[in-house]
N, C-alpha and C positions, 0 to 999 in steps of 0.2 A: 503494500500500500504504498507510494508517495506521498511524502509531506507537500503540503503547498505553504510556504513562506511569503506573506505579504510582501510586498514592493516599500511599504512603509519602515520596518524592519530592516532593511537593506540600506534605504534612505538615512536613518537615525547613526545607524553604522557609520557610514559615510561623514557625516554630519561630523560624529566623535573623532575621526581620523583624521579629517581636516581641521579640526580644532588644535590638535596635537602636533600638527606640522604648523600650525600658525604661533602657538605660542613658544614651543619648545623647539623648533626648527630653527636654524640659522642661515644667512645669507652667504652663500656661497659663490665664487668665481669661475665660471668656465672659461679656459684658456682657449681661445681658437688663435689659428695662423691664417692673416692674411699677407700674400705677397702682393708687393709693390713695385713696379718695374719702374726704372729711373733710366732714361736714355742718355749715356755718356760717350763722349767721345776724347775720351783722354787714354792716351796710349800705354802710361806709364804709374797708373794705379797701384795698389799696393791688394786688391781685391783679386783672390784665386778665381780662375777659369776653370768652369767645370763644362767637360765637352760632352759629358756620359748622357743618354739616353734618358738613363733615369736621376739626373742632376735633383730634381723633387725629392726623392728617397733620403738625399744624404742630408744628414742635421747639421746643424750649425750656420748661424745666421748668413751674411750676407754672401752672393759668390755673382760672378761676370758668365754671360752667356753670348754671344752675338755682338758686342760691344753694349750691350746692356747691363747693366747693374739691377739685380733683383736682391730686394730687402725684406726679409720677414718680418713683419708687424704683429704683435700680440694685441690681440681684441678679447677685450674683457667681458663679459655679459654675467649680470647678477641672476640667482637663482636661490630659493628658500626651500632646503630639505634639511630632514631629520638625520642626524650625524649620531651614530654609536660607535664609540672608541675602543670599550671591552668588548671583547669578543663574546664574553657570557652574557651580554645582552642583544646581539645578534638576533634580527629576525631568522627564523630557522627556514631556510629556501632548499632544505632537502642536503642528505648525503654528510658525509665527515668531509668538512671543509678546513684544508689546511692553508692557512694565511700567513704570510712574513709578517715579522714584528713589525709593530706599528701601522699594520692595516686597519682602515675603518670601512663602517658598511653605511650605506645611505640609503634614507626612502622618501620618496617624492611621488609627485603627479606624473600621470603615464603621460599626459598633455608635455611635459617637459621632457620627456625621454628623447628626442628627436634632435634637441640643443645639446644635450648630453651623451649623445652617440657619435656627432661632429665633433667634439669637442677634443683637443690635443691632451689636456689636462685639467684640474681643476684646484682651486685656493679654498682649502676649507675656512671658514669664519672668518671674513672678511673684517670684523670689526678689531681683530687683534693681528690682523698682516702687518701693521706697522713693530709690533712688538717681534713677533716670529712669522713668517710665511711658512704655510704647512702647505707645500706642493705634492698634490696626488694622480696618479693615472689609473684608469679602470681597469681591473683586475679580471680577465673573463668576460660573463654576457650579466646581463641584467636578468632578474627574474619577476616577473607579475607577482605579486602579493596580495593578500586579504581575498576576500568572497567575491566571486566571479571573475575575479584576476584581470579586471578591466579598469579600473581606475588608480592603482600604487603600483610601482617598482620598487625593487631592489637591488644594488648591486655593492660589488666590494673594489676598493680602491687600494692602491699599493703608495708607499711611500716614494718619493724620487727625489 
């Protein structure tokens, strides 16, 4: 015999989770890379030239390609997430997770997931960034969490 749960139960539950993200969540900054081309015709600059087809995959600042200097500019986007620093408090997403020391778990809205998937890294807790910048990169895949798996996600981050 199937059990029919009224939609109002799910609505109240989602309202409570939304409230916890609003109250206990912290403002984080997603770090994305924006490449800017500058046309420069100076033959004696100190910027290395990368002739490889995969020049975009090689990390590290500015590079020259076909007499153009390509600069990588970091773009920061604010996002509100619940952050769990202690592995004992992590939301269980299944399996026996082995995470490196200093890893964190975040829980956020599924509507923010595309921005997170496009980001190169994340700075956790924007308000203490002046004291110490905590920069992380996503570890593994995200996991949908809570009832219906359509409103919230969780993902793990390792320190870089």
